[in-house]
N, CA, C and O atoms as a GROMACS GRO file, in nm:
protein
  248
    1MET      N    1   0.266   0.729   0.924
    1MET     CA    2   0.170   0.804   0.898
    1MET      C    3   0.060   0.739   0.946
    1MET      O    4   0.037   0.618   0.935
    2THR      N    5  -0.018   0.832   1.009
    2THR     CA    6  -0.127   0.793   1.040
    2THR      C    7  -0.216   0.730   0.988
    2THR      O    8  -0.248   0.774   0.878
    3ARG      N    9  -0.286   0.617   1.032
    3ARG     CA   10  -0.378   0.540   0.969
    3ARG      C   11  -0.522   0.572   1.015
    3ARG      O   12  -0.545   0.575   1.136
    4ILE      N   13  -0.611   0.595   0.934
    4ILE     CA   14  -0.779   0.646   0.959
    4ILE      C   15  -0.844   0.564   0.922
    4ILE      O   16  -0.816   0.529   0.808
    5LEU      N   17  -0.923   0.514   0.966
    5LEU     CA   18  -1.040   0.450   0.937
    5LEU      C   19  -1.200   0.528   0.922
    5LEU      O   20  -1.272   0.562   1.016
    6VAL      N   21  -1.227   0.541   0.786
    6VAL     CA   22  -1.331   0.589   0.739
    6VAL      C   23  -1.470   0.547   0.721
    6VAL      O   24  -1.496   0.547   0.601
    7VAL      N   25  -1.571   0.511   0.793
    7VAL     CA   26  -1.698   0.438   0.796
    7VAL      C   27  -1.815   0.495   0.728
    7VAL      O   28  -1.886   0.589   0.763
    8ASP      N   29  -1.819   0.431   0.635
    8ASP     CA   30  -1.894   0.483   0.524
    8ASP      C   31  -2.076   0.501   0.551
    8ASP      O   32  -2.126   0.464   0.444
    9ASN      N   33  -2.151   0.528   0.617
    9ASN     CA   34  -2.257   0.542   0.573
    9ASN      C   35  -2.362   0.564   0.472
    9ASN      O   36  -2.476   0.610   0.481
   10TYR      N   37  -2.290   0.519   0.370
   10TYR     CA   38  -2.327   0.560   0.187
   10TYR      C   39  -2.372   0.643   0.203
   10TYR      O   40  -2.495   0.643   0.199
   11ASP      N   41  -2.296   0.767   0.232
   11ASP     CA   42  -2.368   0.906   0.144
   11ASP      C   43  -2.249   0.954   0.105
   11ASP      O   44  -2.168   0.949   0.198
   12SER      N   45  -2.195   1.008  -0.018
   12SER     CA   46  -2.151   1.043  -0.150
   12SER      C   47  -2.053   1.142  -0.099
   12SER      O   48  -1.952   1.161  -0.166
   13PHE      N   49  -2.076   1.220   0.035
   13PHE     CA   50  -2.017   1.320   0.090
   13PHE      C   51  -1.869   1.281   0.148
   13PHE      O   52  -1.774   1.356   0.169
   14VAL      N   53  -1.878   1.159   0.164
   14VAL     CA   54  -1.768   1.059   0.229
   14VAL      C   55  -1.664   1.055   0.115
   14VAL      O   56  -1.551   1.076   0.159
   15PHE      N   57  -1.667   1.044   0.039
   15PHE     CA   58  -1.505   1.096   0.001
   15PHE      C   59  -1.506   1.252  -0.039
   15PHE      O   60  -1.430   1.285  -0.130
   16ASN      N   61  -1.554   1.310  -0.003
   16ASN     CA   62  -1.492   1.506   0.023
   16ASN      C   63  -1.387   1.431   0.118
   16ASN      O   64  -1.266   1.418   0.101
   17LEU      N   65  -1.453   1.396   0.202
   17LEU     CA   66  -1.345   1.380   0.315
   17LEU      C   67  -1.253   1.274   0.333
   17LEU      O   68  -1.190   1.277   0.439
   18VAL      N   69  -1.228   1.171   0.246
   18VAL     CA   70  -1.143   1.062   0.231
   18VAL      C   71  -1.002   1.204   0.119
   18VAL      O   72  -0.880   1.217   0.131
   19HIS      N   73  -1.064   1.250   0.061
   19HIS     CA   74  -1.013   1.376  -0.022
   19HIS      C   75  -0.908   1.432   0.060
   19HIS      O   76  -0.788   1.412   0.042
   20TYR      N   77  -0.965   1.508   0.158
   20TYR     CA   78  -0.915   1.653   0.265
   20TYR      C   79  -0.808   1.527   0.345
   20TYR      O   80  -0.696   1.571   0.366
   21LEU      N   81  -0.825   1.408   0.383
   21LEU     CA   82  -0.772   1.362   0.530
   21LEU      C   83  -0.625   1.277   0.422
   21LEU      O   84  -0.507   1.296   0.453
   22GLN      N   85  -0.661   1.202   0.319
   22GLN     CA   86  -0.548   1.179   0.190
   22GLN      C   87  -0.414   1.338   0.201
   22GLN      O   88  -0.291   1.333   0.207
   23GLN      N   89  -0.532   1.494   0.197
   23GLN     CA   90  -0.386   1.531   0.160
   23GLN      C   91  -0.340   1.611   0.255
   23GLN      O   92  -0.277   1.712   0.224
   24LEU      N   93  -0.374   1.562   0.441
   24LEU     CA   94  -0.305   1.574   0.533
   24LEU      C   95  -0.220   1.515   0.548
   24LEU      O   96  -0.135   1.541   0.633
   25GLY      N   97  -0.217   1.396   0.454
   25GLY     CA   98  -0.091   1.312   0.437
   25GLY      C   99  -0.097   1.126   0.500
   25GLY      O  100  -0.015   1.035   0.493
   26ALA      N  101  -0.276   1.140   0.577
   26ALA     CA  102  -0.277   1.022   0.606
   26ALA      C  103  -0.336   0.889   0.514
   26ALA      O  104  -0.413   0.887   0.418
   27LYS      N  105  -0.282   0.803   0.572
   27LYS     CA  106  -0.314   0.671   0.508
   27LYS      C  107  -0.481   0.644   0.519
   27LYS      O  108  -0.519   0.596   0.626
   28VAL      N  109  -0.558   0.666   0.439
   28VAL     CA  110  -0.653   0.632   0.476
   28VAL      C  111  -0.779   0.495   0.442
   28VAL      O  112  -0.732   0.422   0.355
   29VAL      N  113  -0.897   0.453   0.480
   29VAL     CA  114  -0.932   0.264   0.435
   29VAL      C  115  -1.037   0.316   0.428
   29VAL      O  116  -1.047   0.410   0.507
   30VAL      N  117  -1.152   0.291   0.346
   30VAL     CA  118  -1.286   0.291   0.377
   30VAL      C  119  -1.342   0.173   0.381
   30VAL      O  120  -1.312   0.080   0.306
   31ARG      N  121  -1.458   0.165   0.500
   31ARG     CA  122  -1.600   0.034   0.501
   31ARG      C  123  -1.675   0.064   0.534
   31ARG      O  124  -1.686   0.138   0.632
   32ARG      N  125  -1.768   0.016   0.461
   32ARG     CA  126  -1.934   0.021   0.464
   32ARG      C  127  -1.906  -0.012   0.588
   32ARG      O  128  -1.809  -0.070   0.636
   33ASN      N  129  -2.061   0.059   0.668
   33ASN     CA  130  -2.083   0.047   0.807
   33ASN      C  131  -2.183  -0.110   0.831
   33ASN      O  132  -2.223  -0.175   0.928
   34ASP      N  133  -2.190  -0.116   0.740
   34ASP     CA  134  -2.232  -0.294   0.800
   34ASP      C  135  -2.139  -0.446   0.735
   34ASP      O  136  -2.173  -0.564   0.736
   35ASP      N  137  -1.965  -0.354   0.664
   35ASP     CA  138  -1.896  -0.449   0.616
   35ASP      C  139  -1.770  -0.426   0.725
   35ASP      O  140  -1.659  -0.417   0.672
   36ILE      N  141  -1.775  -0.415   0.868
   36ILE     CA  142  -1.645  -0.404   0.920
   36ILE      C  143  -1.688  -0.471   1.083
   36ILE      O  144  -1.805  -0.495   1.112
   37SER      N  145  -1.603  -0.489   1.153
   37SER     CA  146  -1.589  -0.579   1.266
   37SER      C  147  -1.552  -0.464   1.397
   37SER      O  148  -1.475  -0.374   1.363
   38LEU      N  149  -1.581  -0.461   1.479
   38LEU     CA  150  -1.511  -0.462   1.631
   38LEU      C  151  -1.342  -0.414   1.676
   38LEU      O  152  -1.279  -0.330   1.741
   39VAL      N  153  -1.321  -0.581   1.557
   39VAL     CA  154  -1.189  -0.631   1.603
   39VAL      C  155  -1.121  -0.544   1.516
   39VAL      O  156  -1.041  -0.476   1.579
   40GLU      N  157  -1.122  -0.517   1.376
   40GLU     CA  158  -1.077  -0.484   1.344
   40GLU      C  159  -1.055  -0.266   1.357
   40GLU      O  160  -0.984  -0.197   1.284
   41LEU      N  161  -1.144  -0.216   1.472
   41LEU     CA  162  -1.104  -0.064   1.524
   41LEU      C  163  -0.958  -0.053   1.536
   41LEU      O  164  -0.901   0.048   1.494
   42SER      N  165  -0.871  -0.180   1.608
   42SER     CA  166  -0.783  -0.135   1.664
   42SER      C  167  -0.661  -0.124   1.561
   42SER      O  168  -0.554  -0.148   1.617
   43ASP      N  169  -0.653  -0.105   1.473
   43ASP     CA  170  -0.577  -0.145   1.355
   43ASP      C  171  -0.531  -0.013   1.308
   43ASP      O  172  -0.447   0.010   1.221
   44PHE      N  173  -0.627   0.103   1.404
   44PHE     CA  174  -0.611   0.233   1.341
   44PHE      C  175  -0.567   0.324   1.450
   44PHE      O  176  -0.552   0.293   1.568
   45ASP      N  177  -0.541   0.496   1.371
   45ASP     CA  178  -0.490   0.553   1.492
   45ASP      C  179  -0.604   0.668   1.496
   45ASP      O  180  -0.584   0.771   1.560
   46GLY      N  181  -0.726   0.647   1.423
   46GLY     CA  182  -0.863   0.752   1.437
   46GLY      C  183  -0.996   0.687   1.335
   46GLY      O  184  -0.970   0.628   1.230
   47ILE      N  185  -1.092   0.700   1.367
   47ILE     CA  186  -1.167   0.735   1.311
   47ILE      C  187  -1.249   0.776   1.296
   47ILE      O  188  -1.301   0.810   1.402
   48LEU      N  189  -1.354   0.821   1.136
   48LEU     CA  190  -1.427   0.937   1.134
   48LEU      C  191  -1.520   0.848   1.118
   48LEU      O  192  -1.490   0.733   1.085
   49ILE      N  193  -1.630   0.880   1.136
   49ILE     CA  194  -1.771   0.846   1.105
   49ILE      C  195  -1.855   0.927   0.989
   49ILE      O  196  -1.897   1.035   1.030
   50SER      N  197  -1.891   0.892   0.838
   50SER     CA  198  -1.934   1.028   0.737
   50SER      C  199  -2.083   1.034   0.838
   50SER      O  200  -2.115   0.977   0.942
   51PRO      N  201  -2.138   1.112   0.766
   51PRO     CA  202  -2.235   1.087   0.740
   51PRO      C  203  -2.362   1.060   0.674
   51PRO      O  204  -2.353   1.126   0.570
   52GLY      N  205  -2.484   0.996   0.674
   52GLY     CA  206  -2.564   0.936   0.603
   52GLY      C  207  -2.708   0.943   0.606
   52GLY      O  208  -2.770   1.011   0.687
   53PRO      N  209  -2.746   0.888   0.538
   53PRO     CA  210  -2.951   0.946   0.523
   53PRO      C  211  -2.977   0.863   0.612
   53PRO      O  212  -2.896   0.784   0.659
   54GLY      N  213  -3.077   0.873   0.640
   54GLY     CA  214  -3.165   0.811   0.746
   54GLY      C  215  -3.128   0.854   0.909
   54GLY      O  216  -3.072   0.954   0.954
   55ALA      N  217  -3.184   0.735   0.974
   55ALA     CA  218  -3.150   0.752   1.082
   55ALA      C  219  -3.048   0.688   1.149
   55ALA      O  220  -3.028   0.568   1.129
   56PRO      N  221  -2.979   0.752   1.228
   56PRO     CA  222  -2.895   0.682   1.309
   56PRO      C  223  -2.924   0.514   1.359
   56PRO      O  224  -2.839   0.431   1.327
   57LYS      N  225  -3.031   0.477   1.427
   57LYS     CA  226  -3.042   0.340   1.452
   57LYS      C  227  -3.101   0.250   1.305
   57LYS      O  228  -3.147   0.136   1.318
   58ASP      N  229  -3.093   0.302   1.202
   58ASP     CA  230  -3.085   0.257   1.086
   58ASP      C  231  -2.936   0.218   1.026
   58ASP      O  232  -2.920   0.124   0.949
   59ALA      N  233  -2.871   0.270   1.053
   59ALA     CA  234  -2.711   0.239   1.031
   59ALA      C  235  -2.656   0.122   1.074
   59ALA      O  236  -2.688   0.086   1.188
   60GLY      N  237  -2.563   0.038   0.997
   60GLY     CA  238  -2.488  -0.063   1.030
   60GLY      C  239  -2.425  -0.066   1.156
   60GLY      O  240  -2.500  -0.028   1.246
   61MET      N  241  -2.318  -0.096   1.191
   61MET     CA  242  -2.234  -0.112   1.294
   61MET      C  243  -2.221   0.011   1.366
   61MET      O  244  -2.143  -0.011   1.459
   62CYS      N  245  -2.276   0.180   1.369
   62CYS     CA  246  -2.231   0.270   1.379
   62CYS      C  247  -2.407   0.292   1.437
   62CYS      O  248  -2.446   0.401   1.476
   0.00000   0.00000   0.00000
């Protein structure tokens, strides 16, 4: 099973994306952009960075 990390940039749209990925058979893990470390990224087959409010410079890890 494909493991996908979804980085949530505090936008409600992220859960639409999560639902679509799950329908495709992916194992989805959602983490907030300010609650993730670089070390964790290697545990996943793919990473989806969600849209979010504000400017990119205001986002946590992203």
